[in-house]
C-alpha positions as CSV (number, residue, x, y, z in Angstrom):
1,M,-107.9,53.2,62.2
2,P,-111.2,55.2,62.0
3,I,-111.0,58.9,61.8
4,S,-113.3,61.7,63.2
5,I,-115.9,63.4,60.9
6,D,-113.8,66.6,61.3
7,A,-110.7,64.8,59.9
8,F,-112.8,63.4,57.1
9,E,-114.3,66.8,56.2
10,R,-110.7,68.2,55.9
11,G,-109.9,65.7,53.2
12,S,-110.1,66.6,49.6
13,E,-112.7,65.2,47.3
14,R,-111.7,63.0,44.4
15,Y,-113.3,61.8,41.2
16,S,-114.3,58.1,41.2
17,I,-112.0,55.5,39.8
18,E,-114.5,55.0,37.0
19,E,-114.3,58.7,36.0
20,R,-110.5,58.5,36.2
21,I,-110.5,55.5,33.8
22,V,-112.8,57.2,31.3
23,A,-110.8,60.4,31.4
24,F,-107.5,58.5,30.9
25,L,-108.8,56.6,27.9
26,R,-110.4,59.7,26.4
27,N,-107.2,61.7,26.8
28,N,-105.2,58.9,25.2
29,D,-107.6,57.9,22.5
30,E,-104.9,57.2,19.9
31,R,-104.1,53.9,21.7
32,A,-105.8,51.0,23.4
33,Y,-104.6,49.7,26.9
34,N,-104.8,46.5,28.8
35,V,-106.0,46.2,32.4
36,R,-102.5,46.4,33.9
37,E,-101.7,49.6,31.9
38,V,-105.0,51.2,32.9
39,T,-104.4,50.3,36.5
40,E,-100.9,51.8,36.6
41,A,-102.3,55.0,35.0
42,V,-105.2,55.6,37.3
43,M,-104.3,54.1,40.7
44,E,-102.3,56.4,43.0
45,T,-101.8,57.1,46.6
46,G,-105.2,57.3,48.3
47,W,-106.8,54.9,45.8
48,S,-104.4,52.1,45.5
49,E,-104.4,49.2,47.9
50,A,-100.7,48.6,47.0
51,N,-99.9,52.0,48.5
52,V,-101.3,51.2,51.9
53,E,-98.7,50.8,54.7
54,R,-98.2,47.1,55.4
55,P,-95.5,44.5,55.2
56,V,-93.8,44.2,51.8
57,D,-95.3,40.7,51.3
58,D,-98.8,42.2,51.3
59,E,-97.9,44.6,48.5
60,L,-98.6,41.9,45.9
61,V,-102.1,41.4,47.4
62,G,-102.7,45.2,47.1
63,C,-101.6,45.1,43.4
64,L,-104.0,42.2,42.8
65,V,-106.9,44.1,44.5
66,D,-106.1,47.1,42.3
67,L,-106.1,45.0,39.1
68,A,-109.4,43.3,40.1
69,T,-111.0,46.6,40.9
70,V,-110.0,48.2,37.6
71,S,-110.9,45.1,35.7
72,A,-114.4,45.0,37.1
73,I,-114.9,48.7,36.4
74,L,-113.7,48.2,32.8
75,D,-116.1,45.3,32.3
76,R,-119.0,47.5,33.6
77,L,-118.0,50.4,31.3
78,V,-118.0,48.0,28.3
79,D,-121.4,46.6,29.3
80,H,-122.8,50.1,29.5
81,G,-121.4,51.0,26.1
82,A,-118.8,53.6,27.3
83,L,-115.8,51.6,26.2
84,E,-114.8,49.0,23.6
85,R,-112.9,45.8,24.3
86,R,-111.0,43.7,21.9
87,V,-109.0,40.6,22.5
88,V,-105.6,41.1,20.9
89,D,-102.3,39.2,20.7
90,A,-99.8,42.0,21.1
91,G,-96.8,39.6,21.2
92,E,-97.2,38.2,24.7
93,G,-100.4,36.2,24.2
94,E,-104.0,37.3,24.0
95,R,-105.2,40.0,26.3
96,S,-108.2,42.3,26.5
97,Y,-107.5,45.9,25.4
98,Y,-109.8,48.8,26.0
99,R,-110.4,52.2,24.4
100,T,-113.1,54.8,24.3
101,R,-116.0,54.1,22.0
102,A,-115.3,55.3,18.4
103,T,-117.4,58.3,17.5
C-alpha cells in the first residue's frame, strides 16, 4: 500500500544495509561470520523481508530474500576491498566467512 509524502517524511532515516554490515563486522572484528550470521545480525524490522506481514508460508521466501541481499552486498564489499572472505570448514562443511580487512 503506497503512503503519502507526508507519511514518508515522518519516518526516521536509517543507515544503509551496507553500512550496517560494515559497522557490525568492525564492532566484532575478533571473529569472522558467515552470510547467515551477518544477515541475522543486521536485518531487523523495517529492513527484513521476513518481517513483512504475510502468510507464514511466505516467511521462508522473505528469509531467502534477506540472505540473497546480504550475500550480494558482502560480495560487493569484498570486490571493493572493504572486507576479506575466506572459505572455511567450520565443522559443517565449507562456507564463506567474512571479516573486516586486517589493518
